[in-house]
C-alpha positions in Angstrom: -76.6 -28.9 -18.5 -77.4 -29.8 -15.3 -80.9 -31.1 -14.2 -82.2 -32.0 -10.8 -85.6 -34.3 -10.5 -87.1 -34.4 -6.9 -89.3 -36.8 -5.6 -90.8 -38.7 -2.5 -92.7 -36.1 -1.4 -96.8 -36.6 -0.1 -99.0 -35.9 2.4 -98.4 -37.2 5.7 -99.8 -36.8 9.4 -98.0 -35.1 12.2 -95.2 -37.4 13.4 -94.8 -39.0 10.3 -91.7 -39.6 8.1 -91.0 -39.1 4.3 -87.8 -39.8 2.7 -87.1 -37.3 -0.5 -84.7 -38.1 -3.6 -82.9 -35.6 -5.8 -81.3 -37.2 -8.8 -78.8 -35.2 -10.3 -78.3 -35.8 -14.3 -74.5 -35.3 -14.4 -71.8 -36.4 -12.1 -72.3 -33.9 -9.7 -72.7 -35.6 -6.4 -69.8 -35.7 -4.0 -68.2 -33.1 -6.5 -70.1 -30.5 -5.5 -72.0 -29.6 -1.9 -75.6 -30.1 -2.3 -78.5 -27.9 -0.6 -82.2 -28.9 0.3 -84.0 -25.9 0.2 -87.8 -25.3 1.0 -90.2 -23.0 -0.1 -93.8 -22.7 1.8 -96.5 -20.8 0.4 -96.0 -16.8 0.3 -92.5 -17.1 1.6 -89.1 -17.5 0.4 -87.1 -20.4 -0.6 -84.7 -21.1 2.4 -82.1 -23.9 2.9 -83.1 -26.8 4.9 -79.8 -28.7 4.9 -76.5 -28.8 3.6 -73.9 -31.7 2.9 -70.4 -30.8 1.9 -67.8 -32.6 -0.2 -66.0 -33.6 3.0 -69.7 -35.2 3.8 -69.8 -32.8 6.7 -73.6 -31.6 7.1 -75.6 -28.7 8.4 -79.3 -28.1 9.1 -81.4 -25.3 9.9 -82.2 -24.7 13.7 -85.8 -25.5 12.9 -85.0 -29.0 11.5 -82.2 -30.2 13.5 -82.3 -33.5 15.2 -85.5 -34.7 12.8 -83.9 -34.3 9.0 -80.4 -36.2 8.0 -79.1 -35.3 4.7 -77.1 -37.8 2.7 -75.6 -38.9 -0.9 -75.0 -41.8 -2.8 -72.5 -40.7 -5.6 -72.7 -43.9 -7.5 -76.3 -43.0 -8.5 -75.8 -39.2 -8.4 -78.5 -38.8 -5.7 -79.1 -36.5 -2.4 -81.8 -37.9 0.1 -83.5 -35.9 2.7 -84.8 -38.3 5.6 -87.5 -36.5 7.7 -88.6 -37.8 10.5 -91.0 -36.4 13.4 -92.9 -34.1 10.5 -94.5 -31.1 11.5 -97.2 -28.8 9.7 -94.8 -26.0 9.5 -92.3 -28.3 6.9 -95.1 -28.1 4.8 -93.6 -26.7 1.4 -92.3 -27.5 -1.8 -88.5 -29.0 -1.6 -85.8 -28.6 -4.0 -82.3 -29.2 -4.3 -79.2 -27.3 -5.8 -75.9 -26.5 -5.0 -75.1 -23.7 -2.3 -74.5 -21.0 -5.1 -77.5 -22.3 -6.9 -75.8 -22.2 -10.3 -77.9 -24.8 -12.3 -81.8 -24.4 -13.4 -84.0 -25.5 -10.3 -86.0 -28.9 -10.7 -89.7 -28.8 -10.6 -89.7 -29.7 -6.7 -91.3 -32.1 -4.8 -94.6 -31.0 -2.5 -94.6 -32.1 0.9 -97.6 -31.6 3.0 -97.9 -32.1 6.7 -101.4 -32.2 8.0 -103.9 -34.3 9.8 
């Protein structure tokens, strides 16, 4: 059973940076495409960034140029570098595959506020 453990969230001021990590229990990274999702209070979970098996990446328009998704297959981890954070980036961040076939982790809370 694959499990995801997200970490790295916290409270940061607008304009600040955070680096999120998603550790997968199985040898998943680099074999499956991976996605970072986020869910803001009262809203649906949405795609933030995707990294394909090829290494190509794609981003939601709202984070393009500010966020970077990457992976390290050796440690089965996907990362999300978030720069120039805005209050609207406040959400719980999760990772999973595009098809969401594996159970969700607990997520990591990101709060952007003065």
